N, C-alpha and C positions, 0 to 999 in steps of 0.2 A: 227120518220118520221114526217116531217112537212107537206109536200104536194108532190103530184105527178105532173110532168111537161112533156110536149110534145113539140117537135120542128118540125114545118112544114118542110116537105121534108127530114127529117132525117130518116135513115133506122132503127135506134134504136126504139123499141116500146114505150119507155118513160124513164124518169129519176125520181129520188126521191131526195128531199131536206131533209137532215137528221141532227140531232144533235147526236154526239157520246157519248157513255158511256166511262168510263175509260178502260184501258187494262184489259182483263179478268184474274182472278186468279182461280185456280182449287183446292179447299181445299181437295178434295179426291184424289189428284195426277192424275194418269193415268185414273182413273174413272171420265170421264167428264160429269157426270150426273148433278152436281151442279156447277154453275159458280157464282163468286162474282165479281161485278164491282162497281166502284164509279160513282157518277153522274158527275164528272169532266172529260170531254173527251178531254181536251186541248192537252194531249200527243198524243192521236190517231189523232187528227186534224193536229198536226204538222207532224206526220209520213205520213199520207195520203195526206195532203195538199189539201183537198177538202171536201166539205159538200154536193156535188152533185154526185150521183152514178147512173149507169144504173140500171134499174129495173131487168135486166137479171142477175145482180150480187147479188141479194137478194135471200137468201135461206129461203123460207117461212116455218114457223112452229109455232104451238101454244106454247107460253111460259108463265109460271107462274112467276110473279115478286113479291118478298116480300121485301119491304124496311126494313132495320134494323138500322135506324139512318142515318149515312152518306153513307152507301153502299146499294147495292141491291143484293139480292140473286135470281138467276134465274135458272129455270129448264125447259127443253124442255118437252112438252107433247107428242111429236112425232118427228121422224127424228133423225138425227145424228149431232153432233157438228163437223163441217168441219173446219179444220185448214189448212190454205194455206200458 
């Protein structure tokens, strides 16, 4: 997340400017406790074609991030991994 934005007169409570990580990989299969992502989010950027999202699309939760060279291992401290 780079910064939060608001648009005067817009019904949306706000927007977030973001930089994407790479597509998630789940080393434990259906157990989505651990997620591995790369720092290169170009593929996600191409899929979504935006780096501005509504803050109502953000699923807030505490996340532990452990860099392991070129990738990042992430694990939620609370909540659920939502796949849409």
